[in-house]
NUMARVEX-935566 format. One record per atom (N, C-alpha, C): x, y, z; atom name. Coordinates in steps of 0.001 Angstrom, whole numbers, plus 500000, padded with zeros to 6 digits. Example, Ala and Ser with C-alpha at 12.3 -4.5 7.8 and 13.67 -1.06 7.14 Angstrom:
# NUMARVEX-935566
NODE        X        Y        Z    a
NODE   513190   494310   507800    N
NODE   512300   495500   507800   CA
NODE   513200   496700   507800    C
NODE   512850   497750   507080    N
NODE   513670   498940   507140   CA
NODE   512900   500030   507870    C
This chain:
# NUMARVEX-935566
NODE        X        Y        Z    a
NODE   646062   765358   537753    N
NODE   646508   764174   537062   CA
NODE   647913   763819   537553    C
NODE   648149   762567   537822    N
NODE   649453   762138   538314   CA
NODE   650425   761924   537167    C
NODE   651700   761945   537488    N
NODE   652718   761690   536475   CA
NODE   652555   760285   535900    C
NODE   652213   759334   536743    N
NODE   652034   757961   536285   CA
NODE   650971   757889   535189    C
NODE   649918   758669   535309    N
NODE   648856   758680   534303   CA
NODE   649323   759328   532997    C
NODE   650325   760203   533078    N
NODE   650846   760868   531880   CA
NODE   651840   760004   531108    C
NODE   652345   758947   531726    N
NODE   653335   758087   531070   CA
NODE   652626   757143   530102    C
NODE   652520   757572   528851    N
NODE   651744   756844   527848   CA
NODE   652628   756115   526832    C
NODE   653943   756230   526951    N
NODE   654867   755577   526030   CA
NODE   655536   754386   526712    C
NODE   656163   753539   525916    N
NODE   656982   752441   526429   CA
NODE   658409   752654   525941    C
NODE   659356   752581   526868    N
NODE   660766   752773   526543   CA
NODE   661554   751550   526985    C
NODE   662492   751151   526132    N
NODE   663406   750072   526507   CA
NODE   664750   750701   526841    C
NODE   665263   750393   528025    N
NODE   666557   750893   528459   CA
NODE   667615   749907   527973    C
NODE   668495   750348   527062    N
NODE   669572   749504   526554   CA
NODE   670837   749837   527326    C
NODE   671345   748857   528065    N
NODE   672501   749055   528946   CA
NODE   673815   749043   528168    C
NODE   674683   749991   528487    N
NODE   676002   750064   527847   CA
NODE   676927   749019   528447    C
NODE   677641   748329   527566    N
NODE   678631   747333   527983   CA
NODE   679951   747732   527344    C
NODE   680992   747987   528164    N
NODE   682282   748345   527572   CA
NODE   682817   747181   526749    C
NODE   683328   747494   525573    N
NODE   683863   746463   524694   CA
NODE   685370   746591   524558    C
NODE   685875   746039   523510    N
NODE   687310   746068   523227   CA
NODE   687687   747412   522606    C
NODE   688943   747822   522796    N
NODE   689391   749065   522160   CA
NODE   689463   748912   520642    C
NODE   689132   750019   519944    N
NODE   689288   750002   518494   CA
NODE   690743   750275   518145    C
NODE   691041   750429   516861    N
NODE   692445   750596   516457   CA
NODE   693053   751913   516925    C
NODE   692201   752829   517419    N
NODE   692704   754099   517942   CA
NODE   692792   754100   519459    C
NODE   692444   752974   520080    N
NODE   692522   752867   521531   CA
NODE   691266   753290   522268    C
NODE   690204   753674   521543    N
NODE   688943   754070   522181   CA
NODE   688097   752829   522440    C
NODE   687542   752747   523630    N
NODE   686689   751622   523960   CA
NODE   685373   751734   523204    C
NODE   685012   750676   522511    N
NODE   683779   750646   521738   CA
NODE   682689   750036   522613    C
NODE   681590   750776   522793    N
NODE   680480   750284   523606   CA
NODE   679547   749441   522754    C
NODE   679016   748410   523376    N
NODE   677903   747682   522797   CA
NODE   676743   747841   523768    C
NODE   675546   747519   523312    N
NODE   674371   747735   524150   CA
NODE   673566   746456   524259    C
NODE   673194   746160   525479    N
NODE   672374   744988   525765   CA
NODE   670947   745446   526039    C
NODE   669961   744901   525301    N
NODE   668577   745300   525575   CA
NODE   668210   745004   527023    C
NODE   667643   745996   527673    N
NODE   667267   745850   529074   CA
NODE   665768   745840   529254    C
NODE   665339   746338   530386    N
NODE   663919   746308   530719   CA
NODE   663121   747328   529911    C
NODE   661843   747025   529719    N
NODE   660910   747958   529090   CA
NODE   660051   748562   530189    C
NODE   659981   749886   530211    N
NODE   659263   750600   531265   CA
NODE   658320   751623   530652    C
NODE   657355   752068   531436    N
NODE   656468   753159   531011   CA
NODE   657239   754465   531114    C
NODE   656956   755367   530169    N
NODE   657662   756642   530152   CA
NODE   656797   757692   529462    C
NODE   657247   758918   529530    N
NODE   656639   760031   528799   CA
NODE   657753   760688   528002    C
NODE   657604   760738   526682    N
NODE   658613   761323   525806   CA
NODE   658090   762655   525284    C
NODE   658874   763700   525491    N
NODE   658526   765017   524955   CA
NODE   659625   765448   524006    C
NODE   659252   765728   522766    N
NODE   660211   766290   521816   CA
NODE   660354   767767   522134    C
NODE   661585   768226   522182    N
NODE   661849   769629   522500   CA
NODE   662762   770210   521432    C
NODE   662798   771517   521370    N
NODE   663738   772173   520480   CA
NODE   665136   771858   520983    C
NODE   666075   771626   520091    N
NODE   667433   771248   520485   CA
NODE   668037   772167   521519    C
NODE   668665   771574   522523    N
NODE   669355   772336   523548   CA
NODE   670850   772255   523287    C
NODE   671528   773384   523382    N
NODE   672954   773421   523113   CA
NODE   673749   773266   524390    C
NODE   674893   772668   524272    N
NODE   675808   772514   525397   CA
NODE   677014   773397   525124    C
NODE   677400   774190   526102    N
NODE   678542   775075   525930   CA
NODE   679806   774373   526389    C
NODE   680927   774790   525863    N
NODE   682211   774231   526267   CA
NODE   683171   774241   525101    C
NODE   684451   774130   525390    N
NODE   685447   774225   524319   CA
NODE   685312   773126   523272    C
NODE   684931   771922   523667    N
NODE   684808   770835   522714   CA
NODE   683435   770809   522039    C
NODE   682405   771318   522710    N
NODE   681053   771187   522195   CA
NODE   680425   772495   521756    C
NODE   681081   773602   521963    N
NODE   680530   774925   521737   CA
NODE   679396   775024   520733    C
NODE   678185   775104   521209    N
NODE   677023   775296   520372   CA
NODE   676450   774027   519762    C
NODE   677041   772875   520011    N
NODE   676523   771629   519439   CA
NODE   675217   771236   520119    C
NODE   674229   770854   519333    N
NODE   672955   770404   519898   CA
NODE   673149   769007   520470    C
NODE   672893   768869   521771    N
NODE   673108   767575   522415   CA
NODE   671814   766947   522902    C
NODE   670719   767655   522857    N
NODE   669481   767103   523388   CA
NODE   668304   767589   522553    C
NODE   667423   766646   522155    N
NODE   666212   767050   521458   CA
NODE   664981   766338   522012    C
NODE   665153   765633   523117    N
NODE   664035   764950   523768   CA
NODE   664203   765011   525280    C
NODE   663091   765116   525961    N
NODE   663084   764985   527417   CA
NODE   662195   763784   527708    C
NODE   662734   762847   528488    N
NODE   662033   761603   528777   CA
NODE   661842   761501   530277    C
NODE   660613   761254   530696    N
NODE   660284   761123   532107   CA
NODE   660117   759643   532428    C
NODE   660783   759200   533489    N
NODE   660727   757811   533942   CA
NODE   660388   757787   535419    C
NODE   659912   756657   535893    N
NODE   659671   756495   537327   CA
NODE   660971   756577   538098    C
NODE   660898   756968   539362    N
NODE   662098   757147   540185   CA
NODE   662850   755841   540392    C
NODE   662166   754705   540338    N
NODE   662804   753414   540596   CA
NODE   663571   752876   539384    C
NODE   663404   753498   538217    N
NODE   664088   753026   537004   CA
NODE   665563   753410   537087    C
NODE   666431   752431   536891    N
NODE   667866   752679   536911   CA
NODE   668351   752950   535494    C
NODE   669020   754082   535327    N
NODE   669539   754475   534019   CA
NODE   670775   755329   534235    C
NODE   671733   755242   533299    N
NODE   672969   756019   533388   CA
NODE   673182   756766   532082    C
NODE   674055   757767   532121    N
NODE   674326   758575   530940   CA
NODE   674932   757761   529802    C
NODE   675515   756609   530084    N
NODE   676121   755784   529043   CA
NODE   675091   754942   528290    C
NODE   673880   754830   528806    N
NODE   672862   753957   528230   CA
NODE   672170   754614   527031    C
NODE   671342   753830   526349    N
NODE   670492   754325   525281   CA
NODE   669047   753977   525606    C
NODE   668127   754724   525009    N
NODE   666695   754465   525201   CA
NODE   666064   754248   523833    C
NODE   665265   753202   523716    N
NODE   664510   752944   522500   CA
NODE   663037   753160   522784    C
NODE   662386   753987   521966    N
NODE   660936   754151   522039   CA
NODE   660331   752919   521375    C
NODE   659711   752059   522159    N
NODE   659197   750786   521663   CA
NODE   658131   751003   520590    C
NODE   657369   752069   520671    N
NODE   656289   752333   519726   CA
NODE   656816   752711   518347    C
NODE   657790   753619   518285    N
NODE   658260   754149   517004   CA
NODE   659584   753545   516544    C
NODE   660332   752948   517443    N
NODE   661642   752423   517099   CA
NODE   662748   753456   517147    C
NODE   662452   754692   517561    N
NODE   663478   755724   517665   CA
NODE   664461   755352   518765    C
NODE   665733   755524   518475    N
NODE   666794   755237   519427   CA
NODE   667435   756556   519835    C
NODE   667716   756719   521123    N
NODE   668278   757979   521609   CA
NODE   669431   757720   522562    C
NODE   670483   758534   522434    N
NODE   671582   758536   523395   CA
NODE   671159   759355   524601    C
NODE   671516   758901   525777    N
NODE   671213   759602   527021   CA
NODE   672349   760570   527312    C
NODE   672011   761834   527604    N
NODE   673025   762838   527914   CA
NODE   673018   763280   529364    C
NODE   671885   763257   529999    N
NODE   671814   763743   531369   CA
NODE   670639   763067   532062    C
NODE   670864   762630   533301    N
NODE   669805   762000   534092   CA
NODE   669706   762746   535417    C
NODE   668521   763224   535730    N
NODE   668290   763932   536984   CA
NODE   667178   763243   537766    C
NODE   667364   763099   539065    N
NODE   666296   762614   539934   CA
NODE   665597   763836   540513    C
NODE   664308   763971   540224    N
NODE   663513   765091   540723   CA
NODE   662647   764547   541853    C
NODE   662868   765051   543057    N
NODE   662158   764502   544215   CA
NODE   660835   765190   544486    C
NODE   660704   766461   544125    N
NODE   659437   767165   544335   CA
NODE   659143   768022   543117    C
NODE   657872   768130   542785    N
NODE   657411   769013   541729   CA
NODE   655922   769195   541887    C
NODE   655282   769877   540968    N
NODE   653869   770231   541112   CA
NODE   652944   769036   541303    C
NODE   653264   767915   540654    N
NODE   652403   766747   540765   CA
NODE   652759   765879   541968    C
NODE   653837   766203   542669    N
NODE   654173   765531   543914   CA
NODE   654759   764144   543797    C
NODE   655220   763739   542620    N
NODE   655750   762398   542429   CA
NODE   657231   762469   542071    C
NODE   658074   761737   542807    N
NODE   659486   761673   542457   CA
NODE   659619   760942   541124    C
NODE   660557   761388   540289    N
NODE   660738   760784   538970   CA
NODE   662123   761116   538444    C
NODE   662484   760507   537328    N
NODE   663741   760822   536649   CA
NODE   663435   761581   535363    C
NODE   664208   762640   535124    N
NODE   664120   763392   533881   CA
NODE   665401   763135   533102    C
NODE   665249   762672   531875    N
NODE   666383   762292   531047   CA
NODE   666441   763209   529831    C
NODE   667594   763835   529613    N
NODE   667825   764592   528392   CA
NODE   668472   763627   527410    C
NODE   667896   763511   526210    N
NODE   668397   762543   525236   CA
NODE   668408   763158   523848    C
NODE   669192   762532   522960    N
NODE   669278   762986   521574   CA
NODE   668990   761806   520653    C
NODE   667993   761979   519798    N
NODE   667604   760932   518860   CA
NODE   668757   760683   517890    C
NODE   669120   759400   517730    N
NODE   670231   759094   516822   CA
NODE   669790   758274   515619    C
NODE   668746   757473   515745    N
NODE   668256   756719   514588   CA
NODE   666764   756543   514701    C
NODE   666155   756225   513576    N
NODE   664762   755863   513562   CA
NODE   664645   754542   512835    C
NODE   663587   753833   513071    N
NODE   663407   752593   512345   CA
NODE   662783   751522   513180    C
NODE   662925   750301   512730    N
NODE   662311   749158   513377   CA
NODE   663006   748845   514685    C
NODE   662223   748411   515646    N
NODE   662755   747985   516933   CA
NODE   663327   746600   516763    C
NODE   664535   746388   517249    N
NODE   665149   745064   517142   CA
NODE   664760   744177   518297    C
């Protein structure tokens, strides 16, 4: 079975747009709805990220597979069009070879909200 045949979900890639700084000087991101693509979403047990600022914090609870041609960055968000779940993207990897022989992107993401798709 090919990876393309396993992609049974629809995901909308919401592009990050840098906004104005808040009162603390941090740039506030807004998101522009982008393209909707086929994907495969796998819920996984939370993965922890090590480091002085994050020590033990769960940063990923989903692995999302996308086609290699889909453009996505760590600043973007992904919406599951079927359920309305919104997820922050934490890591994007391009996998060029694997058992099924199809290049693809593997995205580590963390669900942040559930609800209706806007």
